N, C-alpha and C positions, 0 to 999 in steps of 0.2 A: 590587553594580554601581552605578556613579554615572552619572546622565544629565547629559551636559555641555551639550547643546543640544537641547531637547525639540522644536524646530520643524524640525530639519534632515532628518527622515525622513518628512515628510508625503507621502502618495500621493493622486493623484486616483483616483476610481472607475474611470476608463478604464484607468489603468495596472494597477490591481488586476484588473480584468476580463481584460485582455490576458494577464496572468500566469496567472490561473486557467484560461484557455482552453487553455493549453499543458500542463496537468497532468492526471493520470488522473482526478481528481475531476469533470472536466467531463462524464463519462458517467454520473454517479450521479443517483439520484432520491431523494426522501424515503423511498420504500418500501425501496430498497436500503440506505440509511443505517440505517433502523430494523431491518431484518433483520440487518445487520452488527453493530450494537450489541447486539442480542439474543444473537447467536451468541457475541459476545465476553465475555459474562457468565461463561462457564465458564473463561476464561483469566484468570489472576491478574496483571493489568497495571494500571497507573495510568490515570486518565482521559486524561492527556496522551499516554501511549504509545498508547492506543487511537485517539486523535485523529490522531496521526502516521501510524498504520497506515492509517486511513481516507483521509487526505490523500495519502499517497505510494504506496499499494498495492505494497508490496515483493513481489518475486518470488523472492528468494533468501535463504538463511540469513544471508548476510553483511549484507544490508540489514536483516534483523530485528535483528541484533546492533548495528547502528548506531542503531537506533531505541529498542530496549529497553535501559534502563540496567542494567548488570551482568548481562546476559543469560546469560553463561557460568555464573554462580553461581545464577541464579534459574530457568533453564529447561533441561530435558534436551533431547537431540536429538529425541526423540519429540514433546515439547511444541512445539519449533520447527517441526517438520514439520506438526503439527496446526494450528498457527497459520498457516503458509503455506497449508495447504489451505483453511482458513476464509477467508483473505484472497482467494485466487485463485478460489475457487468462488463467492463472493458478490459481490465487487466487480468490475465490468466492466473488461475490459482494453481497451487501445487496439485499434481494429479492425485496424490494420496488424500489430500484434503477434500477434493471434489468427490472422490469415491466414498470417503467416510461420511460426508454430508448427505450423499444420496442414500447410504445405508441407514443413517439416523432418521432421515425423512421417511423412508419406507417403514421403519420400526414404529414411528409415530403414527403413520397411516394405518398400520395393522392394529395398533392399540386403540386408536380413536377413529374408526371408520365413519364416513359421512352418512 
């Protein structure tokens, strides 16, 4: 890749902060990041892939496939599910997403009682 104009993509800290405040990582803490990276040691991913998972908090197998290069060849369905479980159980979700998930679960429970 060739850089044509190195100065054309400079961002102020304010623009960066504004962007980050709209991503899932705004709910993370140093302890959560440490716990996540420790849990990720058992997954055979590159550092860049682990960082992407940390930054984006994927919630579906399709999102994992977009982040992990050649995931179809490198990961089984079980490994993808384990990866999703690690991501969703350690990294905090958007508060609205968690509330919506609970509401959907409750609706399903009402519709299909055990």
